[in-house]
C-alpha positions in Angstrom: 6.2 22.3 -26.3 9.4 23.6 -27.8 9.9 24.2 -31.5 12.1 21.1 -31.8 9.3 18.9 -30.3 6.7 20.3 -32.7 8.9 19.6 -35.7 9.5 16.0 -34.7 5.7 15.4 -34.3 5.1 16.8 -37.8 8.1 14.9 -39.2 6.8 11.7 -37.7 3.4 12.1 -39.3 4.8 13.1 -42.7 7.6 10.5 -42.8 5.4 7.6 -41.4 4.7 5.0 -44.1 1.4 4.3 -42.5 0.1 7.6 -43.7 1.2 6.9 -47.3 -1.9 4.8 -47.9 -4.5 6.1 -50.1 -2.0 8.2 -52.0 -1.4 10.6 -49.1 -5.1 11.3 -48.4 -5.2 9.1 -45.3 -4.6 12.1 -43.0 -7.4 14.1 -44.8 -9.8 11.2 -44.4 -9.1 10.8 -40.8 -9.3 14.5 -40.0 -12.0 15.7 -42.3 -14.1 13.1 -44.1 -15.0 11.0 -41.0 -16.4 14.0 -39.0 -18.2 15.3 -42.1 -19.7 11.8 -42.6 -20.9 11.7 -39.0 -22.4 15.2 -39.4 -24.3 14.2 -42.6 -25.6 11.0 -40.9 -26.9 13.2 -38.0 -28.6 15.7 -40.3 -30.2 13.0 -42.4 -31.4 11.1 -39.4 -32.9 14.3 -37.8 -34.5 15.3 -41.1 -36.1 11.9 -41.6 -37.3 11.5 -38.0 -38.4 15.0 -37.2 -41.9 14.8 -38.8 -42.8 11.8 -36.7 -41.5 12.8 -33.3 -41.0 16.0 -31.3 -37.9 18.0 -31.9 -36.2 16.9 -28.7 -36.9 13.2 -29.4 -35.7 13.5 -33.0 -32.5 15.1 -31.8 -31.9 12.4 -29.3 -32.5 9.7 -31.9 -30.1 11.5 -34.3 -27.4 11.7 -31.5 -27.8 8.0 -30.7 -27.6 6.9 -34.3 -24.4 9.0 -34.9 -22.9 7.5 -31.8 -23.7 4.0 -32.9 -22.3 4.6 -36.4 -18.9 5.9 -35.1 -17.5 2.5 -34.4 -18.5 0.9 -37.8 -17.1 4.0 -39.7 -13.8 3.8 -37.9 -13.6 0.1 -38.3 -14.4 0.5 -42.1 -11.6 3.1 -42.3 -9.1 0.7 -40.6 -10.2 -2.2 -42.9 -9.7 -0.1 -46.0 -6.2 0.8 -44.7 -5.3 -2.8 -44.1 -6.6 -3.8 -47.6 -4.6 -0.9 -49.2 -1.4 -1.7 -47.2 -1.4 -5.3 -48.6 -1.2 -4.1 -52.2 
């Protein structure tokens, strides 16, 4: 990519009114908070399930629960964005 193309990509993200939601923190939540939330869900699940199952089974259960929680977390983030854009 040339320097001109990279500038336009950044300018599109910064100048886009869709990213003005949540007082400019929308990009932060999409890039940092969602993966951190998934990581915490995985650690919590593994910690709670590990005493009752073998380590491999607990890890598999944690992976499955994190995978199943990805859709609801992204849907909740979109819902919050829609609610905030109406105000």
